[in-house]
C-alpha positions as CSV (number, residue, x, y, z in Angstrom):
1,X,-60.9,-13.4,-99.6
2,X,-62.4,-15.4,-102.3
3,X,-59.0,-16.8,-103.5
4,X,-58.2,-17.7,-99.9
5,X,-61.5,-19.5,-99.5
6,X,-61.2,-21.3,-102.8
7,X,-57.7,-22.5,-102.0
8,X,-58.7,-24.0,-98.6
9,X,-61.9,-25.5,-100.0
10,X,-59.8,-27.3,-102.6
11,X,-57.4,-28.6,-100.0
12,X,-60.2,-29.7,-97.6
13,X,-62.0,-31.4,-100.5
14,X,-58.8,-33.4,-101.4
15,X,-58.1,-34.4,-97.8
16,X,-61.6,-35.6,-97.3
17,X,-61.6,-37.6,-100.6
18,X,-58.8,-39.9,-99.4
19,X,-60.4,-41.2,-96.2
20,X,-63.8,-41.4,-97.9
21,X,-62.4,-43.5,-100.7
22,X,-60.8,-45.8,-98.1
23,X,-63.8,-46.1,-95.8
24,X,-66.2,-47.3,-98.4
25,X,-64.4,-50.5,-99.3
26,X,-63.6,-51.1,-95.6
27,X,-67.3,-50.8,-94.9
28,X,-68.2,-53.3,-97.7
29,X,-65.5,-55.7,-96.5
30,X,-66.7,-55.6,-92.9
31,X,-70.3,-56.2,-93.8
32,X,-69.6,-59.0,-96.3
33,X,-66.9,-61.0,-94.5
34,X,-66.6,-59.4,-91.1
35,X,-67.0,-61.0,-87.7
36,X,-69.9,-60.0,-85.5
37,X,-67.6,-58.0,-83.2
38,X,-66.3,-56.0,-86.3
39,X,-69.8,-55.4,-87.5
40,X,-70.8,-54.2,-84.0
41,X,-67.8,-51.9,-83.9
42,X,-68.6,-50.5,-87.4
43,X,-72.2,-49.8,-86.3
44,X,-70.8,-47.0,-84.1
45,X,-68.9,-45.4,-87.0
46,X,-71.3,-46.2,-89.8
47,X,-72.4,-42.6,-90.4
48,X,-68.9,-41.2,-90.9
49,X,-68.5,-42.1,-94.6
50,X,-72.0,-40.6,-95.3
51,X,-71.0,-37.3,-93.5
52,X,-67.8,-37.1,-95.4
53,X,-69.5,-37.8,-98.7
54,X,-72.1,-35.1,-98.0
55,X,-69.3,-32.6,-97.2
56,X,-67.5,-33.7,-100.4
57,X,-70.7,-33.1,-102.4
58,X,-71.1,-29.6,-101.0
59,X,-67.5,-28.6,-101.6
60,X,-67.4,-30.4,-104.9
61,X,-70.6,-28.6,-106.1
62,X,-69.0,-25.2,-105.2
63,X,-65.8,-26.0,-106.9
64,X,-67.7,-27.2,-110.0
65,X,-69.7,-24.0,-110.2
66,X,-66.8,-21.7,-109.3
67,X,-65.8,-21.0,-113.0
68,X,-69.4,-20.0,-113.8
69,X,-69.6,-17.8,-110.7
70,X,-66.4,-16.0,-111.6
71,X,-67.5,-15.6,-115.2
72,X,-70.7,-14.0,-114.1
73,X,-68.8,-11.7,-111.7
74,X,-66.5,-10.6,-114.6
75,X,-69.5,-9.8,-116.8
76,X,-71.0,-7.7,-114.0
77,X,-67.7,-5.8,-113.6
78,X,-67.4,-5.1,-117.3
79,X,-71.0,-4.0,-117.5
80,X,-70.6,-1.6,-114.6
81,X,-67.5,0.1,-116.1
């Protein structure tokens, strides 16, 4: 189960990274040189990059800590046997 979860979390993290990386420059471009209608349109979608970045931070933190979690589990298994 853990390998299955790790595999999918890595895939999800990668797929979220691409749109997030694209949305941030788009946001800056619209705010700096955008027309009022574009800024008004963006106001509806403004929270999307923040939500994606939050999800990336959560999955990234898990993936970062994963080797340490596995190492601790291995130590517990060897200590029990």
